[in-house]
C-alpha positions in Angstrom: 94.7 60.5 35.1 93.0 62.1 32.1 90.3 63.6 34.4 92.8 65.1 36.7 95.1 66.5 34.0 92.4 68.3 32.1 93.1 69.3 28.5 91.3 72.6 28.7 93.3 74.3 26.0 92.9 71.7 23.2 90.3 73.9 21.6 90.7 75.5 18.2 89.3 79.0 19.1 91.5 79.1 22.3 94.6 77.9 20.4 94.0 80.6 17.8 93.8 83.2 20.5 96.9 82.1 22.3 98.9 81.9 19.1 98.5 85.7 18.8 99.3 86.4 22.5 102.9 87.5 23.3 103.8 89.5 26.5 101.3 92.3 26.9 100.3 94.0 30.2 100.1 91.7 33.2 101.8 88.9 31.2 104.8 91.1 30.9 105.3 90.8 34.6 105.3 87.0 34.5 108.4 87.1 32.2 110.1 90.3 33.1 112.4 88.9 35.8 113.0 85.5 34.3 116.2 86.4 32.4 117.8 87.7 35.7 116.6 84.7 37.7 117.7 82.1 35.1 121.1 83.9 34.7 121.6 83.7 38.5 120.6 80.1 39.0 121.1 78.1 35.8 124.3 76.8 34.2 124.2 74.9 30.9 122.0 75.4 27.9 119.6 72.4 27.7 116.0 73.4 28.5 112.4 72.1 28.5 109.3 74.3 28.3 106.8 72.2 30.2 103.3 73.1 29.1 104.5 75.1 26.1 101.1 75.8 24.5 101.6 77.6 21.3 105.3 78.1 22.0 105.5 81.5 23.5 107.8 80.5 26.4 109.8 78.1 24.1 110.7 80.9 21.8 111.5 83.1 24.8 114.0 80.5 26.1 115.6 80.1 22.6 116.1 83.9 22.5 118.0 83.5 25.8 120.3 81.1 24.1 118.9 77.7 25.2 118.5 74.5 23.2 114.9 74.0 24.1 112.2 71.3 23.7 108.6 72.3 24.2 106.1 69.7 25.5 102.3 69.9 25.9 99.2 67.7 26.0 97.1 69.8 23.6 97.4 68.9 19.9 95.9 72.1 18.7 98.3 74.2 20.7 101.3 72.2 19.5 100.0 72.6 15.9 100.1 76.4 16.3 103.5 76.2 17.8 104.9 74.2 14.9 103.2 76.5 12.4 104.7 79.6 13.9 108.1 78.0 14.6 108.8 75.3 12.1 112.3 74.7 13.3 111.3 74.3 16.9 111.2 71.0 18.8 107.6 70.5 20.0 106.4 67.2 21.4 103.1 65.9 22.8 103.1 64.1 26.1 99.8 62.2 26.6 98.0 63.2 29.8 101.2 64.8 31.0 103.1 61.5 31.1 106.8 62.3 30.8 108.0 58.7 31.0 108.4 58.4 27.3 110.2 61.7 26.7 113.6 60.8 25.1 115.3 64.1 25.9 117.3 65.5 28.7 118.7 65.6 31.2 117.9 69.3 31.4 119.7 72.3 33.0 116.5 74.2 33.1 112.8 73.3 33.1 110.5 76.3 32.7 106.8 76.0 33.5 104.7 79.1 32.9 101.1 78.9 34.2 100.9 75.2 33.6 100.3 74.2 37.2 97.3 76.6 37.4 95.4 73.9 35.6 96.5 70.8 37.5 93.9 70.3 40.3 95.1 67.8 42.9 98.0 67.6 45.4 98.7 64.1 44.2 98.9 65.1 40.5 101.1 68.2 41.2 103.5 66.1 43.3 103.7 63.4 40.7 104.5 65.8 37.9 107.1 67.6 40.0 108.7 64.3 40.8 108.9 63.5 37.1 110.3 66.9 36.4 112.9 66.6 39.1 114.1 63.3 37.6 114.6 65.0 34.3 117.0 67.6 35.8 120.7 67.3 35.3 122.9 67.6 38.4 122.5 71.2 39.5 119.5 71.7 37.2 116.7 74.1 38.1 113.0 74.3 37.7 111.5 77.8 37.3 107.8 77.7 37.8 105.5 80.7 37.3 102.1 80.3 38.8 99.1 82.6 39.5 98.8 84.1 42.9 95.5 83.6 44.6 95.2 87.4 44.5 94.8 87.3 40.7 91.4 85.8 41.0 89.9 88.5 43.2 91.2 91.7 41.6 91.1 93.6 38.3 94.2 93.7 36.1 95.5 95.2 32.9 95.1 91.8 31.2 92.4 90.1 33.3 89.0 90.6 34.8 87.4 88.7 37.7 84.6 91.1 38.6 81.9 88.8 37.2 83.0 86.0 39.5 82.5 87.1 43.1 82.4 83.4 44.1 86.2 83.4 43.6 86.5 85.1 46.9 85.3 82.0 48.7 87.7 79.7 46.9 90.3 77.8 48.8 93.3 75.7 47.7 92.1 73.1 45.2 88.9 74.9 44.2 88.0 76.0 40.7 88.0 79.8 39.9 87.1 81.7 36.8 89.0 84.6 35.1 88.6 86.4 31.8 91.6 87.3 29.6 91.3 90.8 28.1 94.2 90.7 25.6 92.6 88.0 23.3 89.5 87.8 21.2 88.3 84.7 23.0 86.3 86.2 25.9 85.2 82.9 27.4 86.2 82.5 31.0 89.3 80.4 31.8 88.9 77.9 34.6 91.9 77.6 36.9 92.7 76.0 40.2 93.6 78.3 43.1 96.6 77.2 45.0 98.2 78.9 48.0 101.9 79.5 48.8 101.6 77.1 51.7 100.2 74.4 49.5 102.9 74.8 46.9 105.5 74.5 49.7 103.9 71.2 50.6 104.0 70.1 47.0 107.7 70.9 46.7 108.6 69.1 49.9 106.8 66.0 48.9 108.4 66.1 45.4 111.9 66.3 46.9 112.4 69.9 45.8 113.6 73.1 47.6 112.5 76.6 46.8 115.8 78.5 46.3 113.9 81.8 45.6 110.3 82.9 45.5 109.6 86.2 43.8 106.4 88.2 43.5 106.9 90.7 40.6 105.3 94.1 41.1 104.9 96.6 38.3 106.4 100.1 38.3 104.9 103.3 37.0 107.7 103.8 34.6 106.7 100.7 32.6 104.6 101.4 29.4 101.3 99.8 30.5 98.1 101.1 32.0 98.4 99.2 35.2 95.3 98.5 37.4 96.4 96.6 40.5 99.8 95.5 39.4 101.8 98.1 41.2 100.2 97.2 44.5 99.5 93.5 44.3 101.6 90.8 42.6 99.5 88.7 40.2 102.2 86.0 39.8 104.6 84.0 41.9 107.9 82.8 40.5 109.6 79.9 42.1 113.2 78.7 41.5 113.4 75.1 42.5 116.3 72.7 43.0 116.6 69.1 44.1 116.7 68.8 47.9 120.0 67.5 49.4 
């Protein structure tokens, strides 16, 4: 399990970089529509931020009024989260094992970019099964993942031009991308995953996609967009338990 659920962010330099990152550029689009979607689909105030990293999404949920617990596998990321947010509830889950988590049930489980780093169908399904079991009746999972398009275009916050091999990647393959909004210029390794493959994951995990959104930028937004007004870099899924 450790090999499949790779702890690529338990790195001091990367944790320091992520600690400074908020919602610039392309990242803004990942979060822009979340308050609307959460307001439309979620009742109740108990939330989990799954894959919380340095706590960016956890703090985001608290500002929306949620009582939230952040969970992650990376000690260094969690240390930064606690340092920035001493009053927050941050917990380590070894190798993504949620069985010992003494919290919940949850009205909302938010996962932002976490599943970009989980490589196999089996592991993704197992984690979504666990997340589904942690939902309260009527609870929702909101999962933000990278579109395959993000790995073959240029963006306000990312570059892929040095990795032409990304164009040959298929579901489950590794791809490389460079973050432009942080000092750590080392490429990030992600796993590309198609819409069709995610649909298969959700069906196997007993979940239904209630909405799928591809957020596009507008020219009125205060960023120097590159591809974002034409191509959506992210996919936002609102998931509920299947009947």
